[in-house]
C-alpha positions as CSV (number, residue, x, y, z in Angstrom):
1,M,8.8,-32.4,-72.3
2,N,11.2,-33.2,-69.6
3,S,10.0,-35.0,-66.5
4,L,10.4,-33.5,-63.0
5,S,13.1,-36.1,-62.2
6,S,15.1,-35.2,-65.2
7,I,14.9,-31.5,-64.5
8,L,16.3,-32.2,-61.0
9,Q,19.0,-34.4,-62.4
10,D,20.1,-31.6,-64.8
11,Q,20.2,-29.1,-62.0
12,V,22.4,-31.5,-59.9
13,V,24.8,-32.0,-62.8
14,Q,25.1,-28.3,-63.4
15,Q,25.9,-27.7,-59.8
16,E,28.6,-30.4,-59.5
17,P,32.1,-29.0,-58.7
18,D,35.0,-29.0,-61.1
19,N,37.0,-32.1,-60.1
20,S,40.0,-31.1,-62.3
21,R,41.6,-29.2,-59.4
22,P,41.9,-30.2,-55.7
23,V,39.2,-29.0,-53.3
24,P,40.6,-27.8,-50.0
25,V,39.1,-29.6,-47.0
26,L,37.6,-27.2,-44.5
27,R,38.0,-27.8,-40.9
28,R,34.8,-27.6,-39.0
29,S,34.5,-27.5,-35.2
30,N,32.5,-30.2,-33.4
31,R,31.8,-28.0,-30.5
32,V,28.0,-27.6,-29.8
33,S,26.9,-24.0,-29.9
34,Q,25.3,-23.0,-26.6
35,F,23.4,-19.9,-25.4
36,P,25.3,-17.7,-22.9
37,S,25.1,-19.3,-19.5
38,Y,24.4,-16.0,-17.7
39,L,21.1,-15.8,-19.5
40,K,20.0,-19.4,-19.0
41,N,17.4,-18.5,-16.4
42,Y,15.9,-15.6,-18.4
43,Y,13.5,-15.2,-21.3
44,R,14.8,-16.1,-24.7
45,T,13.3,-14.3,-27.6
46,N,10.0,-15.9,-28.5
47,M,9.4,-17.1,-32.1
48,V,5.8,-15.7,-32.4
49,Y,5.8,-12.2,-33.9
50,D,3.2,-9.8,-35.1
51,S,3.4,-7.2,-37.9
52,Q,5.2,-4.7,-35.6
53,D,8.1,-7.0,-34.7
54,H,11.5,-6.4,-36.3
55,F,14.0,-8.9,-37.8
56,D,17.6,-8.9,-39.1
57,S,17.3,-9.5,-42.8
58,Q,20.4,-11.8,-42.9
59,C,19.9,-14.1,-40.0
60,S,16.1,-14.0,-39.6
61,L,16.5,-13.2,-35.9
62,P,14.9,-10.3,-34.1
63,T,16.8,-7.0,-34.1
64,Y,15.7,-6.2,-30.5
65,P,15.9,-9.5,-28.5
66,I,14.7,-9.3,-24.9
67,E,18.2,-10.5,-23.8
68,N,19.6,-7.1,-24.6
69,Y,17.4,-5.6,-22.0
70,V,17.9,-7.9,-19.1
71,S,21.0,-7.5,-17.0
72,T,22.0,-9.1,-13.7
73,S,24.8,-6.7,-12.9
74,Q,22.7,-4.7,-10.4
75,L,21.3,-7.7,-8.5
76,S,22.7,-9.4,-5.4
77,S,23.4,-13.1,-5.6
78,S,20.4,-14.0,-3.4
79,F,18.0,-11.9,-5.3
80,L,19.4,-13.1,-8.6
81,D,18.6,-16.7,-7.5
82,F,15.1,-15.6,-6.5
83,V,14.2,-13.8,-9.8
84,S,15.7,-16.6,-11.9
85,N,13.8,-19.4,-10.1
86,I,10.4,-17.7,-10.4
87,S,10.9,-17.4,-14.2
88,L,11.7,-21.1,-14.7
89,L,8.3,-22.8,-14.4
90,K,5.0,-22.2,-16.1
91,E,1.6,-22.5,-14.5
92,P,-1.1,-24.4,-16.4
93,T,-4.2,-22.5,-17.3
94,T,-6.6,-25.4,-17.9
95,F,-7.4,-28.8,-16.3
96,K,-6.3,-30.6,-19.5
97,Q,-2.9,-29.0,-19.3
98,A,-2.5,-29.7,-15.6
99,V,-3.7,-33.3,-15.5
100,K,-0.7,-34.4,-17.7
101,F,1.8,-33.7,-14.8
102,P,1.9,-35.7,-11.6
103,E,2.7,-32.7,-9.4
104,W,-0.5,-31.0,-10.5
105,R,-2.5,-34.2,-10.2
106,D,-1.3,-34.5,-6.6
107,A,-2.1,-30.8,-5.9
108,M,-5.7,-31.3,-7.1
109,K,-6.0,-34.5,-5.0
110,D,-4.8,-32.6,-1.9
111,E,-7.3,-29.8,-2.5
112,L,-10.2,-32.2,-2.9
113,D,-9.1,-34.2,0.2
114,A,-8.9,-31.1,2.3
115,M,-12.4,-30.1,1.3
116,V,-13.8,-33.5,2.1
117,N,-12.0,-33.6,5.5
118,L,-13.5,-30.2,6.4
119,Q,-17.0,-31.3,5.3
120,T,-17.2,-28.5,2.8
121,W,-20.0,-30.2,0.8
122,K,-22.3,-33.2,0.4
123,V,-23.0,-34.9,-2.9
124,V,-26.7,-34.9,-3.5
125,P,-29.1,-35.0,-6.5
126,L,-29.8,-31.4,-7.6
127,P,-33.3,-30.4,-6.3
128,A,-35.8,-29.4,-8.9
129,G,-35.8,-25.7,-9.5
130,K,-32.3,-25.2,-8.2
131,Q,-29.4,-24.0,-10.4
132,A,-25.9,-25.4,-9.8
133,I,-23.0,-23.0,-10.0
134,D,-20.2,-24.0,-12.3
135,C,-16.6,-24.3,-11.1
136,K,-13.0,-24.4,-12.5
137,W,-9.5,-25.2,-11.4
138,V,-6.9,-22.5,-10.9
139,F,-3.2,-23.4,-10.6
140,R,-0.4,-21.5,-8.8
141,I,3.2,-22.2,-8.0
142,K,4.1,-21.0,-4.5
143,H,7.7,-20.0,-4.1
144,K,9.9,-19.8,-1.0
145,A,11.9,-16.7,0.0
146,D,14.8,-17.9,-2.2
147,G,12.5,-18.4,-5.2
148,T,12.6,-22.2,-5.1
149,V,9.3,-24.1,-5.4
150,D,7.5,-24.5,-2.1
151,R,4.5,-26.3,-3.4
152,Y,2.2,-26.7,-6.4
153,K,-1.2,-25.3,-5.4
154,A,-4.4,-26.2,-7.2
155,R,-7.5,-24.3,-6.1
156,L,-11.1,-25.2,-6.9
157,V,-13.0,-22.0,-7.6
158,A,-16.7,-21.5,-8.0
159,K,-17.9,-19.3,-10.9
160,G,-19.6,-16.9,-8.6
161,F,-20.5,-14.5,-11.4
162,T,-23.5,-16.8,-12.2
163,Q,-25.0,-16.3,-8.7
164,I,-28.1,-14.3,-8.4
165,E,-28.2,-11.6,-5.7
166,G,-31.0,-12.1,-3.1
167,I,-31.2,-15.8,-3.9
168,D,-27.7,-17.2,-3.8
169,F,-26.1,-14.4,-1.7
170,T,-26.9,-11.1,0.1
171,D,-24.0,-9.1,1.4
172,T,-20.6,-9.4,-0.2
173,F,-17.2,-7.8,-0.2
174,S,-13.6,-8.9,-0.8
175,P,-11.0,-8.6,2.0
176,V,-8.3,-6.9,0.0
177,A,-6.1,-4.3,1.6
178,K,-5.5,-1.1,-0.4
179,F,-2.2,-1.1,-2.3
180,T,-1.4,2.3,-0.9
181,S,-1.6,0.8,2.6
182,F,0.9,-1.8,1.5
183,K,3.2,0.9,0.1
184,V,3.0,2.8,3.4
185,L,3.8,-0.3,5.3
186,L,6.9,-0.8,3.1
187,T,8.0,2.8,3.7
188,L,7.8,2.4,7.4
189,A,9.6,-1.0,7.2
190,A,12.4,0.6,5.3
191,Q,12.6,3.6,7.7
192,N,12.5,1.5,10.9
193,D,14.3,-1.7,9.9
194,W,11.2,-3.7,10.4
195,H,11.1,-7.4,9.7
196,M,8.5,-8.5,7.2
197,L,7.1,-12.0,7.1
198,Q,4.6,-13.6,4.7
199,L,1.9,-16.1,5.7
200,D,-0.5,-18.0,3.4
201,V,-3.7,-19.4,4.9
202,N,-4.5,-22.8,3.4
203,N,-8.1,-23.2,2.2
204,A,-8.9,-19.9,4.0
205,F,-12.5,-19.6,2.7
206,L,-13.4,-23.0,4.1
207,N,-13.3,-21.3,7.5
208,G,-16.5,-19.4,6.8
209,L,-19.9,-21.0,7.1
210,L,-22.6,-20.4,4.5
211,D,-25.9,-18.9,5.5
212,E,-27.5,-19.5,2.1
213,E,-28.4,-22.7,0.3
214,A,-26.0,-23.1,-2.6
215,Y,-25.2,-25.9,-5.1
216,M,-22.2,-26.4,-7.3
217,K,-21.4,-28.7,-10.2
218,L,-18.9,-31.6,-9.7
219,P,-15.4,-30.5,-10.7
220,Q,-13.3,-32.1,-13.4
221,G,-11.3,-35.0,-12.0
222,Y,-13.7,-35.7,-9.2
223,V,-15.0,-39.3,-8.7
224,T,-17.9,-39.9,-6.3
225,G,-19.3,-43.1,-4.9
226,V,-22.8,-41.7,-4.6
227,Q,-25.3,-43.1,-7.0
228,G,-27.9,-41.0,-8.8
229,V,-28.4,-38.6,-11.7
230,N,-27.8,-34.9,-12.0
231,L,-25.5,-35.0,-8.9
232,A,-24.1,-31.8,-7.4
233,F,-22.4,-30.5,-4.4
234,K,-24.6,-29.0,-1.7
235,L,-22.1,-26.5,-0.2
236,Q,-22.0,-26.3,3.6
237,K,-19.0,-24.0,3.8
238,S,-17.9,-21.2,1.5
239,I,-15.2,-21.8,-1.1
240,Y,-13.2,-19.5,-3.4
241,G,-15.3,-17.8,-6.1
242,L,-18.6,-17.6,-4.2
243,R,-19.7,-14.0,-3.9
244,Q,-20.2,-14.2,-0.2
245,A,-17.1,-16.4,0.5
246,S,-14.8,-13.5,1.2
247,R,-17.1,-11.9,3.6
248,Q,-17.6,-15.1,5.6
249,W,-13.9,-15.8,5.8
250,F,-13.0,-12.3,6.9
251,N,-15.6,-12.3,9.6
252,A,-14.1,-15.4,11.1
253,F,-10.5,-14.1,10.7
254,S,-11.1,-10.6,12.1
255,K,-12.7,-12.1,15.3
256,V,-9.6,-14.1,16.0
257,V,-7.1,-11.3,15.5
258,I,-9.1,-8.8,17.5
259,Q,-9.3,-11.5,20.3
260,F,-5.5,-11.5,20.3
261,G,-5.4,-7.7,21.0
262,F,-5.2,-6.2,17.5
263,T,-7.0,-3.0,16.6
264,Q,-8.7,-2.7,13.2
265,S,-7.7,0.4,11.3
266,S,-10.5,2.8,10.6
267,S,-8.8,3.9,7.3
268,D,-8.3,0.4,5.9
269,H,-10.3,-2.4,7.5
270,F,-7.8,-5.0,6.4
271,L,-5.0,-3.5,8.4
272,F,-4.6,-4.5,12.0
273,I,-2.2,-2.8,14.5
274,K,-1.0,-4.0,17.9
275,G,1.4,-2.3,20.3
276,L,3.6,0.8,20.1
277,G,7.2,1.7,19.1
278,D,9.5,-1.2,18.9
279,N,6.8,-3.5,20.0
280,L,4.4,-2.5,17.3
281,V,3.1,-5.3,15.0
282,A,1.2,-4.6,11.8
283,L,-0.9,-7.2,10.1
284,L,-2.1,-6.7,6.5
285,V,-4.6,-9.0,4.9
286,Y,-5.2,-9.5,1.2
287,V,-7.8,-12.4,0.8
288,N,-5.7,-15.3,2.2
289,D,-2.2,-13.7,2.0
290,I,-1.0,-12.1,5.2
291,V,2.0,-9.7,5.8
292,L,3.4,-9.3,9.3
293,A,5.7,-6.4,10.0
294,G,7.4,-5.1,13.0
295,K,10.7,-4.4,14.8
296,N,10.5,-7.2,17.3
297,L,10.9,-10.6,15.6
298,H,9.9,-12.5,18.7
299,L,6.5,-10.7,18.8
300,L,6.0,-11.5,15.1
301,T,6.6,-15.2,15.8
302,Q,4.1,-15.1,18.7
303,V,1.4,-13.7,16.4
304,Q,2.3,-16.4,13.8
305,D,2.0,-19.2,16.3
306,F,-1.3,-17.8,17.5
307,L,-2.8,-17.7,14.0
308,Q,-1.4,-21.2,13.4
309,E,-3.6,-22.5,16.3
310,H,-6.7,-21.2,14.6
311,F,-6.0,-21.6,10.9
312,K,-3.9,-23.9,8.8
313,L,-1.0,-21.6,7.8
314,K,1.9,-21.9,5.4
315,V,4.8,-19.9,6.6
316,M,6.5,-18.3,3.6
317,G,9.5,-16.7,5.4
318,D,10.7,-13.2,4.6
319,L,8.5,-11.1,2.3
320,K,9.9,-11.6,-1.2
321,Y,7.1,-12.3,-3.6
322,F,3.6,-11.0,-2.8
323,L,0.6,-10.8,-5.2
324,G,3.0,-10.7,-8.2
325,F,5.2,-8.0,-6.6
326,E,8.9,-8.7,-6.2
327,I,10.4,-7.2,-3.0
328,A,14.2,-6.8,-2.6
329,R,16.0,-5.2,0.2
330,N,19.5,-3.7,0.9
331,S,21.1,-1.3,3.2
332,K,19.6,1.7,1.4
333,G,15.9,0.6,1.3
334,I,13.4,-1.7,-0.3
335,S,12.6,-2.0,-4.0
336,L,9.1,-3.1,-5.3
337,S,8.6,-4.1,-8.9
338,Q,6.5,-6.3,-11.1
339,R,9.4,-7.4,-13.4
340,H,8.2,-11.0,-13.8
341,Y,4.6,-9.9,-14.4
342,A,5.7,-7.4,-17.1
343,L,7.9,-10.1,-18.8
344,Q,5.0,-12.5,-18.7
345,L,2.7,-9.9,-20.3
346,L,5.2,-9.3,-23.1
347,E,5.6,-13.0,-23.7
348,D,1.9,-13.7,-23.8
349,T,1.3,-10.9,-26.3
350,G,4.3,-11.9,-28.5
351,S,6.0,-8.6,-27.7
352,L,9.4,-9.8,-26.5
353,A,11.1,-8.9,-29.8
354,K,9.5,-5.5,-30.2
355,K,11.6,-2.4,-30.7
356,P,11.6,-0.6,-27.4
357,S,10.1,2.9,-27.1
358,A,11.5,5.7,-25.0
359,S,8.2,7.0,-23.8
360,P,4.7,5.4,-23.3
361,L,2.7,7.8,-25.5
362,A,3.4,10.3,-28.3
363,V,3.2,14.0,-27.3
364,H,-0.3,15.6,-27.8
365,H,-1.7,12.3,-28.8
366,K,-5.5,12.4,-28.5
367,L,-7.8,9.4,-28.6
368,S,-11.5,9.6,-29.4
369,K,-14.3,7.1,-29.1
370,D,-15.2,7.5,-32.8
371,D,-11.8,7.4,-34.5
372,G,-10.8,4.4,-36.6
373,A,-12.4,1.1,-37.4
374,M,-14.0,-1.1,-34.7
375,L,-12.1,-4.1,-33.5
376,E,-13.6,-7.5,-34.6
377,D,-12.6,-9.1,-31.3
378,S,-12.8,-6.6,-28.4
379,S,-12.2,-9.2,-25.7
380,A,-8.5,-9.3,-26.4
381,Y,-8.3,-5.5,-25.9
382,R,-10.2,-5.7,-22.6
383,R,-7.9,-8.4,-21.3
384,L,-4.8,-6.5,-22.2
385,V,-6.0,-3.3,-20.6
386,G,-7.0,-5.2,-17.5
387,R,-3.5,-6.6,-17.2
388,L,-2.0,-3.2,-17.8
389,L,-4.1,-1.8,-15.0
390,Y,-2.6,-4.2,-12.5
391,L,0.9,-3.1,-13.7
392,T,0.1,0.6,-12.7
393,H,0.4,-0.4,-9.0
394,T,4.2,0.0,-9.3
395,R,4.4,2.0,-12.6
396,P,3.3,5.6,-12.2
397,D,4.9,6.3,-15.6
398,I,2.1,4.4,-17.5
399,T,-0.8,5.4,-15.3
400,H,-2.1,8.2,-17.5
401,D,-1.9,6.2,-20.6
402,V,-3.6,3.1,-19.2
403,H,-6.3,5.4,-17.7
404,L,-6.9,6.8,-21.2
405,L,-7.2,3.3,-22.6
406,T,-9.8,2.1,-20.1
407,Q,-12.2,4.7,-21.4
408,F,-12.7,2.7,-24.6
409,V,-13.1,-0.9,-23.3
410,S,-16.8,-0.9,-24.2
411,S,-16.1,-0.3,-27.9
412,P,-12.4,-0.3,-28.7
413,R,-11.1,0.7,-32.1
414,K,-7.9,0.2,-34.1
415,P,-6.1,3.4,-32.9
416,H,-6.8,2.4,-29.3
417,L,-5.1,-1.0,-29.9
418,D,-2.2,0.7,-31.6
419,V,-1.6,2.7,-28.4
420,V,-1.6,-0.6,-26.4
421,H,1.1,-2.0,-28.8
422,H,3.2,1.2,-28.4
423,L,2.8,0.9,-24.6
424,L,4.0,-2.7,-24.7
425,S,7.1,-1.5,-26.6
426,Y,7.8,1.0,-23.8
427,I,7.3,-1.7,-21.2
428,K,9.7,-3.9,-23.1
429,G,12.6,-1.4,-22.5
430,S,11.6,-0.7,-18.9
431,H,10.2,-3.9,-17.5
432,G,12.4,-3.8,-14.4
433,L,11.2,-0.4,-13.4
434,G,9.6,-0.1,-10.0
435,L,9.3,1.9,-6.7
436,F,12.1,2.3,-4.2
437,F,11.4,3.0,-0.6
438,L,14.3,4.9,0.9
439,K,15.6,4.2,4.4
440,D,17.0,7.7,5.1
441,S,13.7,9.6,4.5
442,N,11.5,11.7,6.7
443,L,7.8,11.2,7.2
444,Q,6.5,14.5,5.8
445,L,3.4,14.2,3.5
446,R,3.8,16.1,0.3
447,G,1.4,16.2,-2.6
448,F,1.5,17.5,-6.2
449,V,-1.7,18.3,-8.1
450,D,-2.4,19.3,-11.7
451,S,-5.1,19.2,-14.2
452,D,-5.3,19.2,-18.0
453,Y,-8.2,21.6,-18.9
454,A,-10.9,20.2,-21.2
455,S,-8.5,17.6,-22.7
456,C,-11.1,14.9,-23.5
457,P,-12.1,15.5,-27.1
458,D,-15.4,13.6,-26.6
459,T,-16.7,15.2,-23.4
460,R,-14.5,18.2,-22.9
461,R,-13.9,17.1,-19.3
462,S,-10.6,17.8,-17.7
463,I,-8.1,15.3,-16.4
464,T,-7.1,15.3,-12.7
465,G,-3.6,14.1,-11.8
466,H,-2.0,14.0,-8.4
467,C,0.7,12.1,-6.5
468,T,1.8,11.9,-2.9
469,F,5.2,11.4,-1.2
470,L,5.8,10.2,2.3
471,G,9.2,11.8,2.8
472,N,11.0,11.2,-0.5
473,T,9.1,8.0,-1.3
474,L,6.2,8.0,-3.8
475,I,3.3,6.1,-2.2
476,S,0.2,7.1,-4.2
477,W,-0.9,8.6,-7.5
478,K,-3.9,8.9,-9.6
479,S,-5.0,10.0,-13.1
480,K,-8.8,10.5,-13.5
481,K,-11.3,12.2,-15.7
482,Q,-13.4,14.7,-13.8
483,N,-17.1,14.0,-13.3
484,V,-18.3,17.3,-14.7
485,V,-17.2,19.8,-17.3
486,S,-15.2,22.6,-15.7
487,R,-15.8,26.2,-17.0
488,S,-12.3,27.4,-16.6
489,S,-8.7,26.1,-16.0
490,C,-9.0,27.5,-12.5
491,E,-12.1,25.4,-11.8
492,A,-10.5,22.3,-13.2
493,E,-7.4,22.8,-11.0
494,Y,-9.6,23.4,-8.0
495,R,-11.5,20.2,-8.5
496,A,-8.2,18.4,-8.8
497,M,-7.1,20.0,-5.6
498,A,-10.2,18.7,-3.8
499,T,-9.5,15.2,-5.0
500,A,-5.9,15.4,-3.9
501,T,-6.9,16.8,-0.5
502,C,-9.2,13.8,0.1
503,E,-6.3,11.5,-0.5
504,L,-4.1,13.4,1.9
505,V,-6.7,13.4,4.6
506,W,-7.1,9.6,4.2
507,L,-3.3,9.1,4.4
508,Q,-3.2,11.2,7.5
509,S,-5.8,8.9,9.1
510,L,-3.9,5.8,7.9
511,L,-0.6,7.0,9.5
512,S,-2.4,7.7,12.7
513,S,-3.1,4.0,12.9
514,F,0.6,3.5,13.3
515,Q,0.7,6.3,16.0
516,I,2.6,8.6,13.5
517,P,1.6,12.2,13.9
518,V,1.0,14.3,10.8
519,P,0.7,17.9,11.9
520,H,0.3,19.3,8.4
521,V,0.9,18.5,4.8
522,V,2.1,20.5,1.8
523,L,0.3,20.5,-1.5
524,Y,2.0,21.9,-4.5
525,C,0.0,23.5,-7.3
526,D,1.1,25.5,-10.4
527,N,-2.2,27.4,-10.8
528,K,-2.1,30.7,-8.8
529,S,-5.8,31.4,-9.4
530,A,-6.8,28.2,-7.8
531,I,-4.5,28.9,-4.8
532,Q,-6.0,32.4,-4.4
533,L,-9.5,31.0,-4.6
534,A,-8.7,28.6,-1.8
535,M,-7.4,31.4,0.4
536,N,-10.2,33.9,-0.5
537,Q,-13.0,34.1,2.0
538,V,-15.4,35.8,-0.4
539,F,-17.4,33.8,-2.9
540,H,-18.0,35.3,-6.3
541,E,-21.0,34.6,-8.5
542,R,-18.8,32.6,-10.9
543,T,-17.5,30.2,-8.2
544,K,-20.8,29.3,-6.5
545,H,-21.1,26.0,-8.4
546,I,-17.9,24.8,-6.7
547,E,-18.8,26.1,-3.3
548,V,-18.7,22.7,-1.6
549,D,-15.1,22.0,-2.7
550,C,-14.2,25.6,-1.7
551,H,-15.5,25.0,1.9
552,F,-13.8,21.6,2.1
553,I,-10.3,22.9,1.1
554,R,-10.6,26.1,3.0
555,D,-11.5,24.2,6.2
556,K,-8.4,22.1,5.9
557,I,-6.3,25.3,5.4
558,N,-7.8,27.0,8.4
559,S,-7.3,24.0,10.6
560,G,-3.6,24.0,9.8
561,F,-3.7,20.6,8.1
562,L,-3.1,21.8,4.6
563,K,-0.6,24.3,3.3
564,L,-0.8,25.3,-0.3
565,L,2.4,26.3,-2.2
566,H,2.9,27.4,-5.7
567,V,5.3,25.4,-7.9
568,R,6.6,26.3,-11.4
569,S,5.0,24.2,-14.1
570,S,8.5,22.8,-15.0
571,N,8.7,21.3,-11.5
572,Q,5.1,20.0,-11.4
573,L,5.5,16.3,-10.9
574,A,1.8,15.6,-11.3
575,D,2.1,16.7,-15.0
576,I,2.9,13.1,-15.9
577,F,-0.5,12.0,-14.8
578,T,-2.5,14.4,-16.9
579,K,-1.0,14.4,-20.4
580,A,1.6,12.9,-22.7
581,L,4.8,14.9,-22.3
582,P,7.8,15.5,-24.6
583,L,10.6,13.1,-23.9
584,P,12.9,15.5,-22.0
585,A,10.1,16.6,-19.7
586,F,9.0,13.0,-19.2
587,Q,12.5,11.9,-18.3
588,S,13.0,14.8,-16.0
589,I,9.9,14.0,-14.0
590,M,10.7,10.3,-14.0
591,S,14.1,11.1,-12.4
592,K,12.3,12.9,-9.5
593,L,9.7,10.1,-8.7
594,G,12.2,7.9,-6.9
595,L,11.9,5.0,-9.2
596,L,14.5,2.2,-9.6
597,N,15.1,-0.1,-12.6
598,I,16.6,-3.3,-11.3
599,H,17.6,-4.3,-14.9
600,Q,19.5,-1.6,-16.5
601,T,20.2,-2.1,-20.3
602,P,23.8,-3.4,-20.8
603,T,26.1,-1.0,-22.6
C-alpha cells in the first residue's frame, strides 16, 4: 500500500508539463489591483452572509454588492465630504473595545474628571439595606458640520431600569421633542430661509440636583483613593440613565430659557419660541441636543451666548447631523434622511449583499400570531424591529410593515422573521430615501385618511392609516390597529377619520406657536358613507356606539376648521399605511409623497 508521500509524488509527476516543446513565457503585470477610488469612503460588501445572500458561482463574490446601490452623482461636494466622513469610523460598543484606543481612554478620563469637578458623587461604603445601581459606558463620535471628527465622547450611564419607583425615584419623563415638531421646523426653515444651528450641552444631566438618595456602582476604569469594602458612588447630582435625571435637567434648562424671554409651546413642551416675523427664534430640545432656527443670525448668536453663560455648550455649527438624521440643503429645499443609519443596520445584520426588493411586503400578505414555528432566540427579532421603528421617522414607505411586525415582539415566529429579512432587502435598494422639504410650498394643512376593514386575522380589528401635508411637504403619518372591532367599513373609516382629525387639531395648535394662522384644513377620504355620517345631524340606532367620535368630527366641521372631501381610491395616499399594495400602486403613491433618494442606483 502506497504511503501518503508517494501518492502526492505520483500526482506531481503526472502533472509535470511536457518539456519536449518550449513553453511560452506569459507577461504578468506588477500593478497592484485597487478598489475604485470613488468608492473608497463607502461600504464595501461584507463577507458575512446568511442563507438568503446571493453569490456569483465563478468568482465567489456577491451578485448584488452594496456598491452598485451607492452613487455620489447627485451629491454636492460639501455634502459628499460630510456623508463620507461619518461613514469612516466605528464606535465601540463595550469598555473592552474602547480601552484599547488612546482617544477613547482620554474621552473616558474627561468624562470622569468633569463629574468629579462638578461634585456629582461621593465615594462611600454602600449602607446596609441599600442597592447600588449598575452603570455602563456609551461611546459616540461627534462630527462637525463638514463631517470631520469634532470629538470622541464617552458617557457614563446609569442602568436606571433597575431603579424602584417610590424608593429610587418618583416623577419622571424624558425631554424629547416630537419628531413631527422637528419636521414642521424644517418645513418652515425651508420656506423662510431660516438659519439652523445645532448645540450640544456637555454633561447636561449634571445640571440637575437629586431629591432622592441614590447609589451607583463604581464604573469600569475608575480608580479611587478611598479605602474600604463594598464602595459605591453616593449620587449628589443626576447623571444619564437615572429615571429622574431627564426631569431634573429639563426643569433647570426651561427656567433659564424662559428667563431669557422664550415662551414654551403648549403643543410641544420641548419647543420654545421668542419674537415674531424675521426676529422669531425657535429652540427645540431633544435631551441635551438643541436646535436653534430663525431668520436673524445675530439673534441666534445672542441666544447661543446666553446659554453658554449658564451651561457648558459645544457649538456644532450648521445643522447637518442630528440624532442620526442627515440634513442637506440646496436652493430648492432641505432633505432629511437616515442613510447612514440604514447602511449600519444592513451591515450589522449581514444584509449588504442581499438581492434588493422593489417593495417592502408582498401583496395581500397576512401575518398571524400562530403561524409558523417559534423563534429560539426572540431577542434578536425585538432588537431588529426596534431599530426599524426608528427608521420609520423618515421612511413612510415601511411604516405599515414595521407596525405589523411590532405586534409579534412578545412571541415572534419564523414567518415574522422572514418578513423582516424581506424588508431589509427593500431597504438595501432604497437606503438613501428620505423626506424633502420644499422651499416653494404653501402652508395649507391637508390630510388623507383610510382604513383597512377587519384586516387583522387574529382580532378582526381594522387598520387606521393617515398622513398630513403642510403645503406639499409630508410632515406626519401613522399606521395603527384600531382599539375595538368595527361593525362595518363605514365605522372603521369613521374611527380612522377621528384619529386623523386629532392629529390635524394638534398640528394647528403647533403652528399657532409660530404665529401661523390655519383657518381650516382639508381631509380627504374615499368612503362616501363616512363623509355623509359626519355631515348628518341625525343619529341612527346603528351609529350610537360611535356617537362621541361623531360629535367630535361634526363640531370641527361646524366650526369651519375641517372640510371633508371625497377622493377616489386610486388617489388615496393613505392607502400605503393600511395594507401591502401591488407594485404599480405602491410606486404611484411613493411618487406623490414628496420623497427624495439621495443615492440613485447607477445605470
